[in-house]
C-alpha positions, 0 to 999 in steps of 0.5 A: 214461693211464687217466682216473679218474671225477674226471679224466673230469669235466674233459673232460665239459664238452667231450665232452657238446656234441660227442656231442650234435653227432653225435647231432643230424644223425642225428635230422634224418634222419627226413623223415616229415611227420607227425613233423616237429614232433616231430623238430625239437622233439627236436633242439633239446631234445638241443642244450639238454640237451647244453649244460645238462649242460656247464653243470652240470659246470662249475658243479659244479666252480665250486661246489666250487672245484676245478681239474683237469688232464687231459693238456693240458686245464686245467679251472681257474677261468678255464676254468670262467668261459669255459665258463660264459660260452660255454655260457650264450650258446649256450643263448640262441642255441638259444632264439633260433634256434627262433623265428628259423628257424621265422619263416624257414621253414627249420629244419635240424638242421645249425644245431645240430650246427655250434653244438655243435662250435663250443662244443666248440672254444671250450672247448678253446680257452680250457682249454689252455696248449699252443699246439698244442692251442690251434690245434686249438680255434681251428679247431674253433671257426672251421670250424663258424662259417664254415658257419653264416655261409654257411648261407642259401645263397639269399642272395647276402650270405650266401654272400659274408660266409661266403667273406670270413670263411673266407678271412680266417680261414685266413689268421689261422689260418696266422699263428697256426700259423706263430707256434707253429712259430717259438716251438717252434723256438726254445724246444723247447716248445709250453707258454706257461708254459715259453716264458715261463720260458725268456724270463726266463732267456735272451736274446731272439731277434729271431724270438721277437718275430716268432713272438709277433707272428703268435700276436697276430695270430691272437687279434686276428683273433678279437677283430675288433681293427683292422686285422684287422676287415674280415670282421666287418660282412659276416659279421655281416650274412650270419649269422642273427641268433642266430648273429652275436650268438653269434659276437660274444660267444663267440668274442670271449670265449674269444679274450680269455681265451686272449689272457690265458693266453698273454701276461700269463699265459705270455709275460708282458708285463714281458718284452722280447717282452711289452713290445713286445706291450704297445706294439702292444696300446696302439696297436691299442686306440686304433685299434680304438675310433676306427675302430669308433665312427666306422665305426658312425655312418653305418650304416643296417643294424642288424647292421652297426652292431652289427658296428662297435660289437663292433669298438669293444668289442674296443678297450675290452677291450684297454685292460685288457691295456694297464693290465696289473694284476690288477684290470684283468684282473678288470675285463676278465672282468667286462666280458665277462659284461656284454658277453655280455648286451648283445650277445645281447640287441641281435642278439636284438631283431631276432628278437623283433621278427620281423625276419628275413631282410633286414629289418634297417634302422633303419626297420624298428623304427619304432613297435615299442617301443609295440606290445611295451612290455616288449621296448622297455624292455628294449632301451633298457636294452640300448642305454644299457648298450652306450653306457656310461650309468650305472647300467647294467652297461656303464658300470661294465665300462668304468669299472673298465678306465679306472680302471686305466688312470688308475692305471697312467699311461695317462691319454690312453688313458683320456680316448680311451675316454671320448670314444669312448663318448660318440660311441657314445651317438649310434648306440645312441640311434638304436635307441631313437628308432626304437622309441618316437619314429618312426612307421612308414610306410603301407607298413610298416603294411600289410606288418605287417598283412598278415604273420602274427604272429610267435611269438617268446616264447623270443627275447623271454625271452632278452632279458629275461634278458640285461637282468637281467644288465645290471641286476645288473651295474649294482646288484650289480657288487660281487658280479659282480666279487668273486664271479665275475670275481675268483675266475675270475683267482684261479689265473691271479694266480699266473702274472700276475707 
């Protein structure tokens, strides 16, 4: 196949980050102390440039309303939506890493290379309906994250968290591949749309349900849904703060979009197999919300609290699949945008306040809201949005999903979602209380006075950007829903039968 210029545009959003990931380690070979700062700046600049170029290609396709296909890669509106979400999150991660790694005193180019490889895998994972290509994307996005989680080798918890993530991730990937093999053996096709068409015209083999279930397991692991969530708190705690934030939003986002392509868009939740998947999703969504929120309540470590919070948000997202309407899927995409902003800000606050290493407990935040009031206000808005307090964007994200649940007769699940959100108010407000209503101890004041001032302008800037997105989701949600989420699903509606 000889790609034309237009078709090259289809794969450029994937190729540019991959190229940047290959070039950055070459720059890091320079060990000359005289040029060390210049080389570091060049590596971060290359990472931002690669992500910016990828973002530019995606925005260009979005603005001209073009959808292109090259081989098994479908760069339609849904893929462009996923790409924009991932590249924006990745650019914020790079900015936060500059502050975080310099404050840690441990700057390595491999961080950026692994991050860009993971971005490439995420774009591939969300841009295909071919199960084998999905698996390749799944592995390409996962392997770098295993490495990034365990990068701080001098910390015992880092190695432990990375190993847990790797082992459970390997099992989930094996299940996904086994499900692909079963479906291919039964249908002779790797394309989920063709498999869905065969399901309508032929009877359902029991092994078909097994294959679909194994596929679902792979998706649920990446979404951090119960009972495939055990790795999440340890991995998030072990990873550097910006990487934990990136994992929580980008991995979950592309997994939700790939799940949307596979089941509602391909296999169809209206078929016998899809119906069983829908029932399973309802049970898992309820369990995920309950366990995630209850487990977050007693946490004293901020990152572990945010990890369990991330699990509970996976339950809210799965509720959109239970409702199963076009409006519900649009609400899920809208929620992903707001969730990206909320969690990037929530994890970024640790870096912005200079709390690196193991300084991730609630008491470390005491009184910091008064020392940096603008940042404190931004984080208050973030926490209120995560809790679903109106008029923040997080409230409308949940409201649109709950509304569709009520319309489709799932009133019990909607009520459960509201109650789960009420429970979450307690542990999110603990952050606000620590920032503004608690005084630091004398020991903390002494450590703060003796420590050099942390330069965290870039990470603070990302938090303010995220806050602007959250407020836009609250006061201009119609624009984000109709102008972004609904358009992203426009082509997908054709296969949401």
